C-alpha positions in Angstrom: 0.0 0.0 0.0 1.4 3.4 -0.9 1.6 6.1 1.6 0.3 9.6 0.8 2.9 11.7 -1.1 2.7 14.5 1.5 3.7 12.0 4.3 7.2 11.5 3.1 8.7 12.0 6.6 5.8 10.3 8.4 5.8 6.8 9.9 3.1 4.2 10.3 2.4 2.6 13.6 -0.4 0.3 14.9 -2.0 1.0 18.2 -5.2 0.3 20.2 -7.3 3.1 21.8 -7.1 2.8 25.6 -8.9 6.0 26.6 -10.4 9.1 24.9 -9.0 12.1 26.7 -10.7 14.8 24.7 -13.1 15.1 21.8 -13.8 18.5 20.1 -17.4 19.6 19.7 -16.7 20.5 16.1 -14.4 18.9 13.5 -12.7 15.6 13.9 -10.0 16.4 16.5 -9.5 14.1 19.5 -6.7 13.2 22.0 -6.3 9.5 22.8 -4.3 7.4 25.1 -3.2 4.4 23.1 -1.1 1.2 23.4 1.2 0.4 20.5 0.7 -3.1 19.2 4.2 -3.6 17.8 5.8 -3.0 21.2 4.8 -2.6 24.9 4.5 1.1 24.9 1.8 3.7 25.8 1.5 6.8 23.7 -0.6 9.9 23.4 -2.0 10.4 19.9 -3.6 13.7 18.7 -5.4 14.4 15.4 -8.5 13.3 13.5 -9.5 10.5 15.8 -12.9 11.6 17.0 -14.8 8.8 15.2 -12.9 6.1 17.1 -13.7 4.4 20.5 -12.0 2.6 23.3 -10.7 -0.8 22.1 -10.4 0.2 18.4 -7.2 -1.0 16.8 -5.9 1.5 14.3 -3.1 2.0 11.8 -1.8 5.6 12.3 0.2 7.6 9.8 2.0 10.6 11.3 5.0 11.6 13.3 6.3 11.8 16.9 6.9 15.3 18.2 7.7 16.8 21.6 5.3 19.4 23.0 6.8 21.9 25.4 4.1 21.2 28.0 2.7 17.8 27.2 5.8 15.9 26.2 6.1 13.3 23.5 3.0 13.0 21.2 2.1 11.2 18.0 0.5 13.7 15.7 -1.8 11.8 13.4 -2.3 12.7 9.8 -4.4 9.6 8.8 -6.0 6.9 10.8 -7.9 3.8 9.7 -9.2 0.7 11.5 -7.2 -2.6 11.5 -9.6 -5.5 10.6 -9.5 -7.9 13.6 -8.0 -11.3 12.8 -7.2 -13.3 15.9 -9.8 -14.3 18.5 -8.6 -11.7 21.1 -9.0 -8.9 18.6 -12.4 -10.2 17.5 -13.6 -10.4 21.1 -12.6 -6.8 21.8 -14.1 -5.7 18.5 -17.5 -7.2 19.2 -17.7 -6.1 22.8 -16.7 -2.6 21.9 -19.3 -2.5 19.2 -21.9 -2.4 22.0 -24.5 -4.4 20.1 -27.7 -4.5 22.1 -28.3 -8.0 23.5 -24.8 -9.3 22.6 -22.6 -9.0 25.7 -19.3 -10.6 26.6 -20.8 -14.0 27.5 -22.5 -14.4 24.1 -19.4 -13.1 22.3 -17.3 -15.8 24.1 -19.9 -18.4 23.0 -19.6 -17.3 19.4 -15.8 -17.5 19.6 -15.9 -20.9 21.1 -18.0 -22.1 18.2 -16.5 -20.3 15.3 -13.0 -19.1 16.4 -11.1 -16.9 13.9 -14.0 -17.4 11.4 -16.6 -15.6 13.7 -16.8 -12.4 11.7 -17.0 -14.3 8.4 -19.8 -16.4 9.7 -21.8 -13.3 11.0 -21.6 -11.5 7.6 -21.7 -14.4 5.1 -23.5 -17.4 6.7 -25.6 -15.9 9.5 -28.0 -18.9 9.5 -25.3 -20.8 11.3 -25.9 -18.5 14.3 -29.4 -19.7 14.9 -28.1 -22.6 17.0 -26.3 -20.3 19.5 -28.1 -20.1 22.8 -29.8 -16.7 23.4 -29.4 -15.4 19.8 -32.8 -14.8 18.4 -33.6 -13.4 14.9 -33.5 -9.8 16.0 -30.1 -10.1 17.8 -28.6 -11.9 14.9 -29.8 -9.1 12.6 -28.3 -6.5 14.8 -25.1 -8.4 15.0 -24.9 -8.8 11.2 -25.7 -5.1 10.6 -23.1 -3.9 13.1 -20.3 -6.1 11.7 -21.2 -5.3 8.1 -21.3 -1.6 8.8 -17.9 -1.7 10.5 -16.4 -3.9 7.8 -17.8 -1.6 5.2 -16.3 1.4 6.9 -12.9 -0.3 7.1 -12.9 -1.2 3.4 -14.0 2.4 2.5 -11.4 4.0 4.7 -8.6 1.8 3.3 -9.8 2.7 -0.2 -9.8 6.4 0.6 -6.4 6.1 2.3 -4.9 4.6 -0.9 -6.4 7.6 -2.7 -4.2 9.9 -0.4 -7.2 11.6 1.1 -6.8 13.0 4.7 -8.6 11.4 7.6 -10.8 14.5 8.0 -12.0 14.3 4.3 -12.3 10.5 4.5 -14.6 10.8 7.6 -16.8 13.3 5.8 -17.0 11.1 2.7 -18.0 8.1 4.9 -20.6 10.2 6.8 -22.1 11.3 3.4 -22.1 8.1 1.4 -21.5 5.2 3.9 -20.9 1.9 2.1 -21.6 3.5 -1.3 -18.6 5.7 -1.0 -16.4 3.8 -3.3 -19.1 3.5 -5.9 -19.8 7.2 -5.8 -16.2 8.3 -6.1 -15.6 5.9 -9.0 -18.8 7.0 -10.8 -18.0 10.8 -10.5 -15.4 12.2 -8.1 -16.5 15.8 -9.1 -19.8 15.3 -7.1 -17.8 15.8 -4.0 -17.3 19.5 -4.7 -21.0 20.2 -4.1 -21.7 17.5 -1.5 -18.6 17.5 0.8 -17.7 20.6 2.9 -14.4 22.3 1.7 -13.9 19.9 -1.2 -12.4 22.0 -3.9 -12.2 21.5 -7.6 -8.5 21.1 -7.4 -8.9 18.3 -4.8 -11.5 16.6 -6.9 -9.2 16.9 -10.0 -6.4 15.3 -8.1 -8.7 12.5 -6.9 -10.0 11.9 -10.4 -6.4 11.5 -11.7 -5.7 8.9 -9.0 -8.9 7.1 -10.1 -7.6 7.0 -13.7 -10.0 9.6 -15.1 -8.9 11.4 -18.3 -8.7 15.2 -18.3 -11.1 15.6 -21.2 -14.2 14.1 -19.5 -17.5 16.0 -19.7 -17.9 15.8 -15.9 -14.6 17.7 -15.4 -15.6 20.6 -17.6 -19.1 20.7 -16.1 -17.6 20.8 -12.6 -15.2 23.6 -13.7 -18.2 25.8 -14.7 -19.9 25.3 -11.4 -16.6 25.8 -9.5 -16.0 29.1 -11.2 -19.6 30.3 -10.4 -19.3 29.2 -6.8 -15.9 31.0 -6.4 -17.4 34.1 -7.9 -20.4 33.9 -5.5 -18.0 33.7 -2.6 -16.4 36.9 -4.0 -19.8 38.7 -3.9 -21.0 38.1 -7.5 -24.4 36.7 -8.2 -23.6 35.7 -11.8 -20.8 36.0 -14.3 -20.9 37.3 -17.9 -21.0 34.1 -20.0 -17.9 35.1 -21.8 -16.0 35.7 -18.5 -17.2 32.3 -17.2 -16.1 30.4 -20.2 -12.8 32.2 -20.2 -12.1 31.3 -16.5 -13.1 27.7 -17.1 -10.9 27.5 -20.1 -7.9 28.7 -18.0 -8.8 26.0 -15.5 -9.2 22.9 -17.8 -7.5 24.0 -21.0 -10.1 22.9 -23.6 -12.5 25.5 -25.1 -14.4 22.7 -26.9 -15.1 20.9 -23.7 -16.1 24.1 -21.9 -18.6 25.1 -24.7 -20.0 21.5 -24.7 -20.3 21.5 -20.9 -22.1 24.9 -20.9 -24.6 23.7 -23.5 -25.3 20.5 -21.5 -25.7 22.3 -18.2 -28.1 24.9 -19.7 -30.1 22.1 -21.3 -30.3 20.3 -17.9 -31.3 23.6 -16.3 -28.5 23.3 -13.8 -27.3 26.7 -15.1 -29.4 29.5 -16.5 -28.3 32.2 -19.0 -29.9 35.6 -18.9 -29.4 37.5 -22.2 -32.2 40.0 -21.8 -29.9 42.9 -21.0 -26.6 44.4 -22.3 -24.5 41.4 -21.4 -25.4 37.7 -21.4 -24.8 36.4 -17.9 -24.8 32.8 -16.5 -26.1 31.8 -13.1 -26.4 28.7 -11.0 -30.1 28.0 -11.3 -31.0 28.5 -7.6 -29.2 31.8 -7.4 -31.0 33.1 -10.5 -34.3 32.1 -9.0 -33.4 34.0 -5.8 -32.6 37.2 -7.7 -35.7 36.9 -9.9 -37.8 36.5 -6.7 -36.4 39.7 -5.2 -37.1 41.6 -8.4 -40.7 40.4 -8.5 -41.3 41.2 -4.9 -39.8 44.6 -5.1 -41.7 45.5 -8.3 -44.9 44.3 -6.7 -44.4 46.5 -3.7 -43.6 49.5 -5.8 -46.8 49.0 -7.8 -49.0 48.2 -4.8 -51.1 51.1 -3.5 -51.0 51.9 0.2 -53.3 54.1 2.2 -51.6 57.5 2.8 -51.0 58.1 6.5 -52.2 61.6 7.3 -50.1 64.0 9.4 -49.6 67.6 10.2 -45.8 68.4 10.0 -45.9 71.0 12.7 -47.8 68.7 15.1 -45.5 65.8 14.2 -42.4 67.8 14.9 -43.9 69.0 18.2 -44.7 65.4 19.1 -41.2 64.1 18.3 -39.5 67.2 19.6 -37.5 67.4 16.4 -37.2 70.0 13.6 -36.9 68.7 10.0 -35.1 70.1 7.0 -36.8 70.0 3.6 -35.4 66.6 2.5 -36.3 65.0 5.8 -39.8 66.3 5.5 -40.0 64.8 2.0 -38.8 61.5 3.5 -41.7 61.5 6.0 -44.2 62.3 3.2 -42.8 59.5 0.9 -42.8 57.0 3.7 -46.4 57.9 4.6 -47.5 57.0 1.1 -45.4 54.1 -0.2 -45.1 50.4 0.5 -41.4 50.4 -0.2 -39.2 53.3 0.7 -35.4 53.9 0.7 -33.7 56.4 3.0 -29.9 56.9 2.6 -27.4 59.5 3.8 -23.9 59.8 5.3 -22.9 60.9 8.8 -24.5 64.2 10.0 -27.2 64.3 7.4 -30.1 63.5 9.8 -31.0 59.9 9.1 -31.6 59.2 12.8 -33.8 62.4 13.2 -35.8 61.3 10.2 -36.2 57.7 11.5 -37.4 59.0 14.9 -39.9 61.3 13.2 -41.2 58.4 11.1 -41.6 56.3 14.3 -43.6 59.2 15.9 -45.8 59.2 12.7 -46.4 55.5 12.9 -47.2 55.7 16.7 -49.7 58.4 16.1 -51.6 56.0 13.8 -51.2 53.2 16.3 -49.3 51.0 13.8 -47.2 48.0 14.8 -43.5 48.6 14.0 -40.7 46.1 13.8 -37.1 47.4 13.9 -34.1 45.3 12.8 -30.6 45.4 11.5 -28.2 42.8 10.1 -25.9 42.4 13.2 -26.4 42.5 16.9 -24.2 45.6 17.2 -26.2 47.5 14.6 -29.5 46.4 16.2 -28.3 47.6 19.6 -27.3 51.0 18.2 -30.7 51.3 16.4 -32.4 50.6 19.7 -30.3 53.2 21.5 -31.0 55.9 19.0 -34.7 55.3 18.7 -35.5 54.3 22.3 -37.4 51.3 20.8 -36.7 47.6 20.7 -34.7 46.5 17.7 -33.4 43.1 16.9 -31.2 41.3 14.3 -32.9 40.2 11.1 -32.2 36.6 12.0 -34.0 37.0 15.3 -36.8 38.9 13.7 -37.3 36.0 11.2 -36.9 33.4 14.0 -33.9 31.6 12.5 -33.7 27.9 13.5 -30.0 26.9 13.6 -30.5 23.1 13.6 -32.8 23.2 10.6 -30.8 26.1 9.0 -33.9 27.9 8.0 -36.2 30.8 9.1 -39.5 30.0 10.8 -41.0 33.3 9.6 -41.8 33.3 5.9 -44.7 33.2 3.5 -46.5 30.5 5.6 -45.9 32.4 8.9 -45.4 36.1 8.0 -44.4 38.8 10.5 -47.1 40.5 12.5 -46.3 44.1 11.6 -47.6 47.1 9.8 -44.2 48.6 9.3 -40.8 46.8 9.1 -37.8 49.2 9.2 -34.3 47.8 8.5 -31.2 49.8 9.3 -27.6 49.3 7.9 -29.1 47.9 4.6 -25.7 48.0 2.9 -24.7 44.9 5.0 -27.7 42.8 3.8 -26.8 40.3 1.1 -29.1 38.6 -1.5 -30.0 35.5 0.5 -30.9 37.4 3.7 -33.0 39.9 1.7 -34.9 37.1 0.1 -35.7 35.6 3.5 -36.8 39.1 4.7 -39.1 39.7 1.7 -40.8 36.3 2.2 -41.7 37.1 5.7 -43.0 40.7 5.2 -46.7 40.5 4.5 -48.1 42.3 1.4 -50.0 44.8 3.5 -46.9 45.8 5.5 -44.7 48.8 4.6 -41.0 48.2 4.2 -38.5 51.0 4.9 -34.8 50.4 4.2 -32.2 52.7 5.7 -28.5 52.9 5.2 -25.4 54.7 3.9 -24.8 54.1 0.2 -21.1 54.8 0.7 -20.4 52.0 3.2 -18.6 48.8 2.2 -20.9 46.2 0.4 -22.2 43.1 2.1 -19.9 40.3 2.9 -22.3 37.9 1.2 -23.2 37.9 -2.5 -25.0 40.7 -4.2 -25.1 44.5 -3.8 -28.7 44.7 -2.9 -28.9 48.2 -1.4 -26.8 49.7 -4.1 -29.0 48.1 -6.8 -32.2 49.3 -5.1 -30.9 52.8 -4.8 -29.9 52.9 -8.4 -33.3 51.7 -9.5 -34.9 55.1 -10.2 -38.5 53.8 -9.9 -38.2 52.9 -6.2 -39.2 55.8 -3.9 -35.9 57.1 -2.4 -34.8 60.1 -0.4 -31.0 60.9 -0.3 -30.1 63.1 2.6 -27.0 65.2 1.6 -27.2 68.4 3.7 -24.7 68.3 6.6 -26.3 70.0 9.6 -24.4 72.7 11.4 -23.8 70.7 14.5 -22.3 67.9 12.4 -20.2 70.5 10.4 -18.5 71.3 13.7 -17.3 67.7 14.0 -14.0 67.1 12.2 -15.0 63.4 12.2 -17.8 64.3 9.8 -15.8 66.8 7.9 -13.0 64.4 7.2 -15.3 61.5 6.4 -16.6 63.6 3.5 -13.1 64.7 2.6 -12.2 61.0 2.3 -15.3 60.2 0.4 -14.5 62.9 -2.2 -10.8 61.9 -2.4 -9.6 65.2 -0.8 -6.8 65.6 1.8 -7.7 65.5 5.4 -8.5 68.8 7.2 -6.4 69.6 10.3 -8.5 70.8 13.2 -7.4 73.7 15.5 -6.4 72.6 18.9 -8.7 75.0 20.8 -11.2 73.8 21.6 -10.0 70.2 21.7 -11.1 68.6 18.4 -12.5 65.2 17.8 -10.2 64.2 15.0 -6.4 63.8 15.0 -3.7 62.4 12.6 -0.6 61.1 14.4 2.3 60.4 12.1 4.6 57.3 12.4 7.9 56.5 10.7 7.4 52.8 10.8 4.9 50.1 11.6 6.8 49.2 14.8 6.7 52.8 15.9 3.0 53.0 15.1 2.3 49.9 17.3 4.1 51.7 20.2 2.1 54.9 19.6 -1.2 52.9 19.6 -0.2 51.4 22.9 0.4 54.9 24.3 -2.8 56.3 22.9 -4.9 53.5 24.4 -3.3 53.4 27.9 -2.3 57.0 28.5 -2.8 59.8 26.0 -6.6 59.3 25.3 -7.6 58.5 28.9 -5.6 61.4 30.3 -6.5 64.1 27.7 -10.0 63.1 26.6 -11.2 61.3 29.8 -12.3 58.3 27.7 -11.6 55.0 29.5 -9.2 52.6 27.8 -12.0 50.0 27.5 -14.1 52.4 25.4 -11.3 52.7 22.8 -11.5 50.5 19.8 -8.6 49.9 17.5 -9.8 49.3 13.9 -7.2 48.1 11.4 -7.3 47.1 7.7 -5.6 43.7 8.1 -5.1 40.9 10.6 -1.4 40.4 9.8 1.6 42.7 10.4 2.9 44.8 13.4 -0.3 46.8 13.3 -2.6 44.0 12.2 -5.4 42.9 14.5 -3.7 39.8 15.7 -0.5 41.4 17.0 -2.2 44.5 18.4 -4.6 42.3 20.3 -1.8 40.5 22.0 0.0 43.7 22.9 -3.1 45.4 24.3 -4.1 42.3 26.2 -0.8 42.4 28.0 -1.2 46.1 28.8 -4.9 46.2 29.7 -5.4 42.9 31.3 -2.1 41.6 32.7 -3.6 39.9 35.8 -6.6 38.2 34.2 -7.1 34.6 35.2 -6.4 32.3 32.2 -9.1 30.2 30.7 -7.3 27.0 30.0 -9.3 25.7 27.1 -9.0 28.9 25.0 -6.5 30.3 22.6 -6.4 32.7 19.8 -4.5 32.3 16.5 -1.2 33.2 18.1 -1.7 30.6 21.0 -2.3 33.3 23.6 -5.1 32.2 26.0 -8.2 34.3 26.7 -8.4 35.7 30.3 -11.1 36.9 32.6 -11.5 40.6 31.9 -10.6 40.4 28.2 -12.7 42.2 25.6 -13.7 39.5 23.1 -15.6 39.2 19.8 -18.0 36.5 18.7 -16.6 34.9 15.5 -19.7 33.2 14.2 -23.4 33.4 14.7 -24.5 31.7 17.9 -28.2 31.6 17.2 -29.1 29.6 20.3 -27.8 32.4 22.5 -28.9 35.3 20.2 -25.3 36.4 19.8 -24.0 37.1 16.3 -20.7 37.3 14.4 -18.9 40.6 15.4 -20.7 41.1 18.7 -18.3 42.2 21.4 -18.4 41.6 25.2 -16.2 41.1 28.2 -15.3 37.8 29.9 -16.6 38.2 33.5 -15.7 34.9 35.0 -14.6 31.3 34.3 -17.3 28.6 34.3 -16.8 24.8 34.1 -13.8 24.9 31.8 -15.3 27.7 29.7 -16.3 31.3 30.4 -19.2 33.7 31.0 -19.3 36.7 28.7 -21.3 39.9 29.2 -22.4 41.3 25.8 -23.7 44.7 27.0 -26.2 43.2 29.4 -26.8 39.8 27.7 -24.8 37.3 29.7 -23.8 34.1 27.9 -22.2 30.9 29.2 -19.6 29.3 26.9 -18.6 25.7 27.4 -15.0 24.7 26.8 -16.2 23.3 23.5 -17.7 26.6 22.3 -14.7 28.8 23.4 -13.4 28.6 19.8 -16.2 31.1 18.9 -14.4 33.9 20.8 -11.3 36.0 20.0 -9.7 39.0 21.5 -11.3 42.3 20.4 -9.1 45.1 21.6 -8.4 45.5 17.9 -10.6 44.3 15.0 -10.8 44.5 11.3 -12.6 47.3 9.6 -15.0 44.8 8.1 -15.9 43.4 11.5 -16.5 47.0 12.8 -19.2 47.8 10.2 -22.5 48.5 11.8 -20.9 49.5 15.2 -20.0 52.8 16.8 -17.4 53.4 19.6 -16.7 56.3 21.8 -13.1 56.5 20.5 -11.5 54.8 17.5 -7.8 54.4 16.5 -7.1 53.5 12.9 -3.6 52.6 11.7 -3.0 53.5 8.0 0.4 52.2 7.2 2.5 51.0 4.3 2.2 47.4 5.6 -1.5 47.6 4.9 -0.9 48.7 1.3 -3.0 46.1 -0.5 -6.0 47.0 1.6 -5.8 50.8 1.6 -8.8 52.2 -0.2 -11.3 55.0 0.1 -14.5 53.3 1.2 -12.6 51.2 3.7 -11.1 54.3 5.4 -14.5 56.1 5.2 -16.2 53.1 7.0 -13.5 53.1 9.7 -13.7 56.8 10.4 -17.5 56.9 10.6 -17.3 54.3 13.5 -16.1 57.0 15.9 -18.6 58.9 18.1 -16.4 61.3 20.2 -12.9 60.8 18.9 -11.1 59.4 15.9 -7.3 59.2 15.7 -5.4 58.0 12.5 -1.9 56.7 13.0 -0.4 57.2 9.6 2.5 57.1 7.2 2.5 59.7 4.4 2.3 57.5 1.3 -0.2 55.1 3.0 -2.8 57.8 4.0 -2.5 59.3 0.5 -3.2 56.0 -1.1 -6.1 55.2 1.2 -7.8 58.5 0.3 -7.1 58.5 -3.4 -7.4 54.8 -4.2 -10.9 53.7 -4.9 -11.3 50.0 -5.6 -14.3 49.2 -7.8 -16.7 47.0 -5.9 -18.2 45.9 -9.2 -20.4 42.9 -8.5 -22.0 41.0 -11.3 -25.7 41.1 -10.7 -28.8 41.9 -12.8 -31.1 42.8 -10.0 -31.4 46.4 -11.0 -32.1 45.5 -14.6 -34.7 42.8 -13.6 -36.6 45.3 -11.3 -36.6 48.0 -14.0 -37.9 45.7 -16.6 -40.7 44.5 -14.4 -41.7 48.0 -13.3 -41.7 49.3 -16.8 -43.6 46.3 -18.0 -46.3 46.9 -15.4 -46.5 50.6 -16.2 
């Protein structure tokens, strides 16, 4: 048997699991105490061993290494079961299988009758078991099924091992296809791209070669098309121009004839859809095209639908809300009182919050039920604080069910609301917007608020941008900067950045809210940031260190989020008690008192990706975190969801505001320096923004505007439907 090519320096040993020390809650990692079978020696094995149990005999491929704390360990790259052959191994095998009704006594009786042939008898001539005392038909069937399943798994794992697949991937393949794994792979290894997590085209291509497939097969070309569309979707595109798609696929597989043939076959099978109604023919994966078409239909329907105008007297409404509106704000109130779908956009200082609060006063005067929501927990909390009304995440609004991976609210169970208002719409991607539209009843007004100049959504699409550029949708763009905002150099410089103009220096009396601090190197910048957080801002501006957020363009580098988090943790929380089962990327453990960020949506706890909190105590190997009043227990298995948050990326900060913000803009961030990224970062600061800069870097960040072109036909589809209706 050939060893995997990437295991040149590995060795193979055989060992038996004595005890499972640790199993991860996610993934395949486990730590096992094991006994080597080729010599009398106990070892600790770590790696993809989660699927195995006490008593299992395994062949392990890996290498011995010495850990500074835990000593000698065998780091496993690949593991697969050893089929039991002698009676002792068969006895352990059957007992450890824990087959109901077949305990040690019955196993011994089987071995006494059939010896080394016991497993063969069970799987091939089970009728011979009928004479064994205490083995009825149901127990024989369970025994046969258990042994067959295990033997099937062994055969599959050996097959996958010979194909040089890792233990992690092999386990996923077995979980998906069970005993049909070999048949599936031999029939079409490219299926795995869609059906196995993290199985790339490149990995499927290598697997196909090992299975003896030729490079000019139709399946390979078809998989390439889907692979390119999936990669583009991950990059934010909803579709690709057909010419671009075929060009990318040609570069991947090297045969234009095969690409064209594959495209025709996938279009005919309706696995892909081409839309050539507009200026450029574009190709979609079918389900994505259907989502975009659904959004277009629903938006066009809402624009066309007539809603009863909500009457109001502007003077009375202003008196009721205690606010005074400018002309554009008053126009926004009028439009929202008449339309079923209304867009409100504007930058900092243009009065979006004032307008929203006035709208809420209007709705309250008509005793209408309003639901407020935003894409993230941070944005929802801020919306609640500015309006003094309850706001929630869109996922919570739609009652997301994590186990089923679906929303409970939808067409069959719509929201109970007269008005749904969504803030920070620029962060909403196509799939989330589809889910929202399905849940908003036809009689309900939908108001979408956001800043058109913010970064686009992380997920695919540019929904808010497309809606704003669809001229038929009622929209108010607030552009007047109010006098109070004009006095803020945060606002002034945000617009300077937006227009590509140099930053404006503020006079030092009175103390301004915007500073630029120059650094000669990234190392010096990191030291300056430490001083700003621990001394200069708290002393001069009376802002506590824990209210200061460092926002940086990248994770790597001297002033990347990773290194700054470690430096600031050392300064701000030196005495915190260590939580043993936690570590960030750099191996530093989390501590009680640390500021932390949630790294993925934790729907069961109503905590979402990007939410920040403080660890307040340890708890049963995990931690308790206070997210601004929402206290959440983390087990040791869920601690991987947390990371230090003294510094975070600009993308992670979107939707949040902080009392004080420090932003490094340095040469080491060169590839990420762009105008809308800096604009987004600056507009996160409420009372103070400090840029730590190098001359060429700040100039590039202001003048360099990356096109966020995303291939989508949402705007065109909406316009066509609205014009067709009219």
